[in-house]
C-alpha positions, -999 to +999 in steps of 0.1 A: +044+221-438+059+246-456+046+281-451+045+309-486+022+347-492+008+361-519+002+398-528-033+406-544-021+438-560-063+438-573-065+443-530-038+463-518-032+484-548+001+483-569+030+503-553+056+494-559+073+505-524+045+484-504+055+458-531+086+451-519+079+463-486+052+433-482+081+404-501+116+419-480+092+413-444+078+381-458+111+366-465+129+382-437+094+365-412+111+333-434+081+321-454+095+298-481+081+321-510+059+346-530+030+340-547+009+366-575-021+361-589-031+366-624-062+383-638-056+389-676-087+413-689-120+428-668-154+435-682-186+448-671-212+431-655-184+408-647-185+391-619-150+370-597-163+344-573-202+354-579-193+391-566-200+422-582-155+430-592-150+475-597-127+482-640-105+498-617-082+466-598-051+470-604-042+431-612-005+437-622+011+410-647+027+386-627+057+382-644+069+408-649+061+420-610+079+385-603+111+400-620+107+426-597+106+412-570+132+390-576+157+424-578+151+437-542+155+401-524+179+379-516+159+342-510+124+343-513+117+321-539+089+339-568+053+316-581+024+325-592-010+314-580-020+308-609-007+317-641-033+314-668-016+290-686-036+292-726-035+330-727+005+329-736+028+316-758+050+290-745+080+294-768+080+331-757+074+324-719+103+301-714+121+321-726+111+351-698+105+326-674+143+312-679+159+346-678+134+356-646+153+324-632+191+333-637+187+368-629+170+354-593+196+332-588+175+298-597+144+311-571+115+309-599+105+277-584+065+282-575+053+283-603+015+271-610-007+274-637-042+270-645-069+272-676-089+302-655-127+309-658-133+338-678-147+329-710-137+373-723-097+361-717-098+338-747-118+357-764-096+393-761-065+368-768-077+351-790-082+316-783-111+292-782-126+287-749-136+251-758-100+238-762-080+257-736-074+219-717-056+209-744-038+244-751-023+241-715-012+212-717+004+213-750+020+246-736+035+230-703+050+207-728+065+228-753+080+248-720+101+220-709+109+208-746+124+244-746+146+247-717+158+205-717+165+213-752+205+212-764+227+233-792+213+202-817+176+223-819+141+206-804+102+208-829+073+199-816+046+199-836+004+197-819-027+209-822-020+242-816+018+251-817+047+239-841+080+240-847+115+227-858+146+228-847+139+258-822+174+268-798+167+285-768+190+300-743+187+305-710+185+275-694+170+275-659+195+282-629+218+253-633+190+230-643+175+213-673+138+226-662+113+244-641+090+227-617+049+230-624+023+230-605-013+224-616-037+249-603-081+240-605-106+227-584-116+199-607-109+162-613-095+174-648-067+195-632-061+169-610-055+144-637-029+168-654-011+170-621-004+136-620+000+136-655+021+167-660+021+190-629+056+186-603+023+195-574-016+203-572-021+237-561-058+232-551-086+259-552-120+267-549-144+260-526-151+225-522-165+203-497-139+173-476-151+146-495-141+160-536-109+177-519-098+145-509-113+128-541-091+152-563-060+143-540-065+108-545-074+113-586-038+133-588-019+109-572-034+074-588-032+091-625+007+102-614+010+066-606-007+048-640+013+074-658+049+063-640+054+088-622+064+084-579+032+101-567+050+108-537+070+134-553+042+157-561+031+185-535+000+196-524+001+230-522-041+247-503-048+284-496-054+291-460-063+319-443-041+342-419-056+334-390-048+291-394-058+277-356-034+244-346-067+225-351-067+238-395-031+227-396-037+192-387-064+188-408-039+196-441-014+177-426-036+154-424-051+157-459-014+153-470-010+191-479+025+202-481+026+238-485+001+264-475-006+303-487-019+327-462-022+363-474-022+395-453-058+407-447-054+442-432-054+476-456-023+487-433+007+482-447+024+479-409-011+457-396-007+435-422+034+432-418+018+422-381+004+398-386+030+379-409+051+386-384+024+369-362+016+337-383+060+332-386+061+338-351+032+307-335+037+282-366+075+289-385+101+294-353 
């Protein structure tokens, strides 16, 4: 089992020293990587996970913040949980992500992308909310095409993106692509993971039967597409208060990575929580 951490600026603030201290401590503890969430816009009356939300919460841009964290760490892998792919142009995003990967010596390797469920994100960026799934599928194809393309250029003609003979460098560090995990909590997301993803980052509050059904869907879809289902990684959220029984249950479900986050507000106690978790499960 691999273990990574998340930092949510909306909960813990956008103080740069605090973010770096958290990331560096996670690295010292031996965690695999750091995941950052994305929330594009807020609006009056909006609810997140059925809860009222303060409109002044400082949701950090994950791509920019990962570049910041990369400069202050040495080993920690960098990830998103999840990046709202339909609302970013893939040609621009391909350049941004490859740049961070190169400057971090190949550490931007935990990218998870999803569709998002907030219609305001779509309207604010001029995207048709109903077509965001097809747009995301094309964006994944464009990202991989640009990363793999050579000096002869690559072309793409789809419903949402179209170009001819584009050349884009730098490439990802010593690679022709970056791993892309699909985040979500639906059968459609699971199918997308099987067809296009390197793994499934399952979210949502689902019962065990639906969890199992979605993972089966991801694996079956991969196999039907001629891909090796055993190469799919399975990432899940977990509590910092994980128990041995919880860990055994996750392992039995085929989970290969757990992402946890400190729950305390005080930075020192957050670090202590990460230390205790690492001592128990990663020693």
